[in-house]
N, C-alpha and C positions, 0 to 999 in steps of 0.2 A: 627842494624842490618843496614851496608855499603847499598847503594845506586848503581844502575846498571851503572858498566863502558865497554865502548863500547869492542869489542870482538882484534878491531889491528889486524881484519888476512890479511889485504889490509895494512901493517903501510908501512912495512919492498918495500926497490925500491921507496916509497911517495915521493915527492918532498917536501919543506920545506918549508917555507915561514915564517919566523923568525922561532917560532913556531911552529908554524902554517902549518898544511899537507896538502898538495891538492889529497889527499885518489880517489882514483878509483871506481865508480859509474856508471849502466847503465843508459842508457837515453831514454830517445824518443824526446828531445830535445838537438840540438847540439852547443859545447861545446867542452872547452880545457878538458874534465877528461876520464880518460885514462879508460877501457874498464874491467872489473875485470876479472885475473885471472882466476879466477873458477864461471861463470853467477849463479849457483846454493847456490853459499852460502851468505845466504844476505851478500847485502855492508852496507855503514855510513847513509845513509837513512833508509833503510829495517830497521833498527838497530835504528835510530830515534823515528819511529814509532814508532815501539813496545816496548821503556824503554820510550815513551813519558808521557802516564798517571803514571806510573810504576815512575818513577822519580819525578812526580807532592808531592805524600806522603815524602820525603825526606826536611830536611831546610838544609841538611850537603851534599857538592857533596866533594870528594876527587878525583883529575886528577890522574892519574897514567901511563900512555899512552899518546901521541902527540894524538892522536885521539879523547883523551876525550874531547879536544880541540875544534876539528871539530862537535863532540855530542852533546856537550851544546849550540853551534851556532845554529844550525840548530832546536836543542827541541826550543832553546827562539827563534826561526823563526815560527816556528808550533803553538805557544804559541799566539805572535802575529798575524796568520794569521785566530786563530779560534775567538781571541777579535772585527778583524775586521766581521767573521761573523754574531757574535752574538748583534757584535750592526749595524749591516742591516739589522736583523732580517726577511725580508722577500728575501733572497736571495734563488734562484736557481739553480741544478747547475753547471749550465751557467754563471748563472751572476759571481756564486762565481769565474769560473774560471775564470772567462774573469780579473776581478776588482784585483782578487788575480796574475795573471801575469802582470797583470801593475804594481801590487806593487813591482813584485820581481826582474822589470825589472826595478825600480828609484832608482833613488842616493840613498848610501848609505851609513853610515860610514866603511870607513876600521877598519883592529885594527892600535891603533897607534893614532887614528881621536876621535876627541869628539864626543860621541854619541856612540858608537862602546859596546856592551852591557860587553869584556872580557877584556878590557885592564889588568885589572889588573893580568891577568896571561898568558899576552901576551910580547913577546920577543917581537921587527919588528926588520927586516936583521938592520945586520953594515957592511957596512957603509948603509943607507938608497939606497935603488935602486927603479931607478921608473919603469923596467922589471918585478919587481917582484910587484911591490902594481899589474899590471897589469895586473897579472899571476894571481894574487891571487884573486882580484873584474871578473875577467871572470870566473875562478870557482866559487866564489859564486853565481854568476848569475845563472850558470846554474845548480846547485845546489838550487837554490833558489826555480826555474822553474819545476827542477823535482821533490822536491819534494809538490809541489803545487798538481801537477797533479796527488801524489800515495797518498796525503792527503783526496783530496775529489772526490778518484775515487775510490778507496779503503776500506776511512772509514766515511768520515763525510759526505758521500750522496752514502752511499754505498749500495742497493739495494738488498741484501742481511740481512740488518736491515733493522728491520720491522718498528723502529720509524721513517723511513727517506720517511717511501710512497711509497713504489716505487724511490726513490732516489729527490724527488720533495722537502722534506724538512729534514736541515741540523740534526745529528742524535746525540738523547738528551741524551745519553753515553759522544759521545766526548766532544759537548758543555757543559756539566757540567768543560769541563777542560778548559775553555777561558778564565778564570784570570790565567793561570798557568805563572808562572813567577820565580819556587823555583830554578829553578837549578841555574841560577846567584845570587840566593839570600845565596844561598851555597857555592858556587865558590869565594863569594865577604865577606861571612864570618870568610872562610878558609881561608882565603889570611890577608884580618886583624888579624886572634890571630894566625899568623904564622910572621908576623911584628910586633905585640905586644908582642911574648913571644923572640923577641928578643929582646929590649929594656928591657924588663924586663931579660935575662939572661948577661946585660952587664951591669949591677947593682953591686960591691961588695960592698958595703954599709948593712949588715943583711939586719939595721931599716927600714935604705931608701929604701930597694928591700921588703920588707912586707909591706912599705905606698903603695907605688909605684904599685906596685904585685895588691895589693888592692881596689887602682884607676881607672887600666887599665883593675880589672874587671866588675866592677860599667861599666865605658864608655863601653865592648864590651859586654852588656846588653844590655844598651841606643843604640849601634847599629844598634845590632838583630832584636829587638823595631821596628828600623828606617828601615833596609828594608824587613820586614815579611809586615810593612805597606806600601810600597811606594811599590814590587808588592801587593797585594790586592786593591791597589787605594782605600785607605782608607778615607772616608772623611761621615765630620756631617750628617744625613738625618735631608735638615733643614726644611724637613715637621712636622717632630719631635720634633722641639721646639718651645718651651708654654715660655707665662712667668713666675717668681714664682708667686708660690700660698702665700696664705699672712702667710701661717705656714711659708716657706720659707726662710721669709725675718718679719725680725716684727720688729716695728719701736720704733726706739731711744725712741722719748717720754716716750709708754707702760714702759722703762723697773725700776724697783725700784730701791731708795735709798737705801746703803749696811746699815744694824743696826750696824754690824760691820766689819769697813775697815778691820780695824788690822790686827785681824786675815786671812781673806783672800788676805791681801796681802804678812803675809806674808809665803803665798805660790805659792808667784810669782816671777820671773824673767825674765827679760827684756832683747830681744836682736834684737840688730840694722843688718841692710843686710850692711856691709864695703865693699864692692868689687872693688866699681864699683870708675872709675880715675876723675879726673875734667879738661880733656879734650877738651870735648865741651863746657865747660868757659873760652879756652883758661890757663887752670892751670894745675901746673905739679903736680902727686903724688893724694893720695886721692882726691876726692871731699867731705870728712868731715872735712878737715884743712883750708875751703875755710871761711874767715871773712864772716859771715851774715852782724850779728846787734851787734852795739859794740864794735868793737875791738873782739868778740867769735866768735869761727867756729860752724860748727855743732856738732862736740866731746863735744864740751866744753859747748857749749846751753844745749844738752842729760846730762849730768855729774852733770850740777847743779840741776838738773830736779828731776833725778831720789836720791842727795841728799836729797833734800830738804823731797823726799815726804819718804826720813829714819827719816827724821830729825822728821816731823810732827807728822807721825804717831808713833814713834819707832819701829820700825821694820827692816829688812835686805832685802831688792830687790835686789839681783846680777844684773851690767851691762854683755853685751855678747856681742860683736866682732863679728859676721860673716865671718871676710876678706875674696881676693883674694891673691892670688903670686903675683898677681898688686899690692896688697897695702898693708900687714903684712910686710913689716920689717920699711917702713914708720911710720906705726903704731902702731908695735911696739917702738920707741924714743917718739913717741908723748906723750903716753899715761902714759908715767912715774913721767910726773911733775903732774898726779891725785894720787901718790902713798899718801899723806895724806887727801886726802882726805874719808868725809865717808862715802864711796862708793866700795863693792866689785867686780873688774872688772876681768874680764877672755876671752879670747881671743879662735880662732879655725880658721882654715883656709876649706874654700868651695874646693871642690875639683880642676884638672884641668888637664881637656882633651885634647891631642889630635888635632889640626883644620885634617883636611878631606879632599884631596887631588877629586875635586869636578869631576873631569873623571873618575882617578881609584880606587878610594873609601880606599882610601892607607892613612895610617898617612903619612904627610907633615917629622914631627921629624923624624928621622934615630934613636936617643938615648933621655931616659930619662931629658941625661945635654943638652938637644940645645936650645937656645934660644927662651927665652919668646917671640919672635912673631910667634912660629912654634904651641902655645897652648890658650888656652883660659879656663876660667871661664863659665860654663855649668849653666847661671842661679842661680835665686836664689831656686831651685826645686831642689834644691843640697844640699839647708839643709837638710834633712833627711838622705839623705847617709851621709853632712856629721859631722853633731851634730852626729849618732853614734858611725860611723868610730872615731871621737876622744873622748866617752869617758865620756862628760859632761851629757848625760841625768843618765847614772850612776847617775852620782854628782852630780846632781841634785835634784832625786830622792833621793838620803840618806841623803842630808840636808834639805829632808819634801816640799822642789816644786814640786807640782803641775801641775801648771801652765803659760803657758810662751806666753810671748806680745810679738810680732813678726813686725814690719816696715822698709821703708828703712829711713835709716838712712840721705837726705835730706828733711824728710816732720814733718816738723815743726810742723806741727798740732795733730801729732799722737803720742802722750800722752798717761801717765795710766791716767786709767777711772774706780774708784770702780761702779761703776752703771753699767759696763759692767760686769766686773767680777763675781759679785754677778747674773744677769744672768748668766751666766757662769757655777756660780756652782748652782745657783738652781733649772738651767730647766733641770743640768747633762749633756749638748749639752759637746762635744770633739773638735768642731772645731767651730769656730766661724766667720765671714766675714765684717770686716766695709767696707758695701757698703755707697753713694753718688748719691746725681739725677744729672742725667748727665746736665751739656750743650752745647752747642757745642763749647767750645773748649777739651771736653772727649772723644769726638765722636771715638776716637781707643781705646779706654781701654776697656779693656772686661767688663763681664757686669754678674749676678750669671740669669742662666735660669732653667727652667724645660722639661728635658728631662724624659720622659719615665718616669718619676713617680718621673726620683733622681735631686737632685740642683745637679748644673754643674756652671763651667765658664767657659765662650766662650769668643777665646779671636779675637781678629779680622783675626790674621792669618788661624786658623782656617777655616773661614768661603770662604766658593766657592763664585769664583768670584761676578760670575751673582745676589749676594744675600751684595758684599760690603755697595750700600749703602743704606743697609734694616736694615744693623748692624750700618749703623752710625744715623738712625732715633732714635731722644731724642721721637718720636712717642713711637714706638717701643722695644723701649728696654731704660726704665728710666729712668735708676742705672749704676752703673760703680763700677768696684771692687778703694780701693783704698790700694791694699795689708797692711794695716793694721787688724793683723791675730792673734787671740785667741786660740790656743793651748792646749788637754791637754799629758802631760808628760807618761802618764802612757799608752794612745792610742796610739801614735809616738812608744813607744817601742814594746808593742806589736803587733803594724802593720808591724815594720818592721823586727821583729826577726821572723814574720810568711812569709808571701807570698811577703812582698816588697811593690812600691808603681808606676803602668804603667801611669804616667802621660802622657800627654798630649805634642807630643812632638814638639816642633818648630823648623824648619826647615831657619835656620841663613844663608844667604850668604854673604861670604868678598871676599874678593881680601888681600893675602900674599904679604912680603915684596918685595918679590922675583917679583910677577904678574902672580900667579897662582890664578885660579878661586878654590875656599875656600867650606867646609860646615864646618857651627857650631849642633851642636846638644842639644836644649839648650830644659829647661823646667821653666816652672810658682808653684812655691809655691803658690798663688791660686788654681794651679788643685789639690791640692791634698783632695780636702771638699770633692770628693764622695767618698773617703774611711773610712774618720768617721763617726760615729753612732753620729744621734740627731744635725748632720751638719744645721749650718743657716747664714743666712746674719743677721745685722745688720742694717739698715738704719739710720746713723747717718747723724748729722749736717755736712755743709760744711768745717764748722772751722777745724773740726779732720783731713783733706785734704789740706794741706798748705805747694806744696813739691817745690822746687826750684830748675827749669831742665834747667833756661834758665834766662839772665842779664834783660829777661824781667819783673821774677819771685824774681829778687833779686832785684830792684827797689819796689818790693808794699812789702817785708817782713822789708825793711830800712826803710821805708817811715814814719809819721807818720796816716798810717794806724792802727800803731797797738802798742798796748806797749807791754815791757817785762815787766814779773813779774815769777821769779823763774825761771827762764831760759824759759819761758811758754809763747809763745806769744797768745797777745789776743784782738780781734778788739777793736780798740779805744772807746765810747760809746758818743763818739761826733757823730762817720759820722751816718748820718738817714735811713740809708741798710746797712741791715747783710751783700750783695753781694759784692762779690772784684770787683774792675772795673775788665776792659780785655786791659791788655796794651802792644805793640807790639813794640817791638826796633827793628832797622832797624839792617842791618849789620856793622854798625859801634861799636856801640854795644856788634858785641856777646865775646866779650872776656872783662875779669873782672878786666883786666888794662885799656881799651877802657871805661869804662863806670866809672871806678872811673873820671878820666881826666873830662872826656866831664858834671859831675855833680858839683861843685863847693861844691851844696851842695844838700840833696834830695830836691824836690820841700814838697808841701804841696799835698796829695792826699784824702784828706779828701770826697771832696765835685765831685771826679774823677768819670767819669764814663767808658769810653774809647776815650785811645792814641793811635795815629799812630805818630813812628816818623820814617823814615828814610831821608839816607843821612848824611850829615860831620853836625851835629847842636852838640851845647852845651848848657850848662843851667845855668847861675847864681847864686848868692844866693839868698836865699828864692823866690824863681817863686813859685805859687799857679795852679795849673790848674783844673779846674771844669767844670762838664760832660761832650762832648766829645770835641778833642782838637787833632788836626791831623797840624802835621809838617814837613814837606816836605821841601829838601834842592836838584834842580836836579846837575847833573852831574856840575861841578867847581864853584857851586858856599855855600857858608857856612852860613850857618844863630847863629847868637849869642844872647839867649836868656840875656836884661842884668840884672842884678839884684832887685830883689824886680818887678816883675815880673807877673800879674792873666793874663792869658786867659783861658774864657771863653769860651765854642761852640763856637771855631774860629778855622778855616784855615790859617796855618801859610806858604807862601811858598815866594822864594824870599831874597829879604836880606828883611825881616820883613815886608812884607807888608799884612798888619791886616786884614781880613774878614770875613764876620758873616756865623756865621754857620747854 
């Protein structure tokens, strides 16, 4: 059943500003609007009030005539007014009239300006005209004022409505629609659908067209969810958040050793999330090809780990890479060097979604083959759609695989653990998330919570602004998500073939190469925990979380803190404490190339607790750092630590002036 459109009875002869009609209407306030030819016929304001509640039941709205643009604008304004009344709670009729009249006169965005709700369906006058702009603003001001008068007098505070107590309280029937934004949602969805269809129809190759259409359908579902959540203002209820129960997070120490690891390993596949670039560390191409230890890259180390696992247990654990369109070509060339290794290597691509203009809510690309900058990989939560679309789930199941171990390619601590695999098998869990104790360096990491009795992942992007500091608290939220995940393949297939997943949407605000404000709708793979049976967390040792996000991390993993065994980094047994030092290198060390030039050899960090380096600093050979070391070269100064230097609890500034710390 379609939504209700405007009658367009007064459209003939109405002035158009762009494609927005300045329709006639009866008015008790002064303004430029013409009087209708037949005052007995409902005008556009009457229709907006009459159709407001009916149209709130529809998610889509098809514009048939220019009058529908005026209808939607006024419906949105009515919803805004109801929201303000609901928020105030205690307004009488006179209070509401005073405040909403002021609101109707206050500055508001016009079509074509940022913040106008109908930019995606509005065509501004060409060329732009100040006269046209003033005419539209004057008409809208008068229409807003008249709408307020009729809304309050005839409906919200109507004495004929018993729930208003003689006009003293707002009508409970009207206030039930105080969060209405469905008209704008429907218009935005329709406009987006039209743009996506146009891109699909512009493709000639049938295989590419089929794959692209599947991707755009997944994107459109995500976009619709974003519109609906934005309209409803859905936010997590902070008061319902509780720490996870003992059953929802199991200590790693409680896990039993596997009695037959080979049998379970033959049911396992390992997947690395390989969609990211190395740009934040000043590198070109996939991050996974950065050299991190003894001339080996992230990929080299992962391949060596799986090779050793297969050889030691005489099993076949496949190694899978989920690439993005940013990393796929380079990765395809690089992995050719593993052709003769004892490893079954597979790849597939995560989806490619269009960036969305923040103001118009339309896709920035106009064709499916437009420049890469108009597209984005939608976060690792896309794993489930992408791996199903690739056919890999069926292929793995057909080869006897039941479990999938997923981790970030730059987490050097994420190695196969047979105790966790045994626990997954024996407990019947369909989803396990490895968490570890939070430190001050991890305050922004997602955490597991108990939400209305269910285990959920809470990301900082979901946290209300007034509770962000609570979220960062190490006292309240003691663990965080390492993004090491163990997932049952049959469960993935079951869920995706039925209702799919509604993972929490992360809105990532960006700026395009053309300077446009755009948004990227992304999801996190860990958020899927709520969809699986008997899903829970495992509180693992910190050694299983060893990410390399910056050159500060790179210094740690290239130092003598760790030893390399079969592609796996292990803490050097000579270190007295198992905790990892805190290292903060300044901007001079931000890029890998600069990092390599500033260290003749990597310093010994075995006894280091904390290191901060700022400014133009270089390290000689065989430097040893112990305790807390702070090295600061001010602007115009340079510090060069000589070969063989040992610093223990020192503050170094200027030209090697050493001070006890």
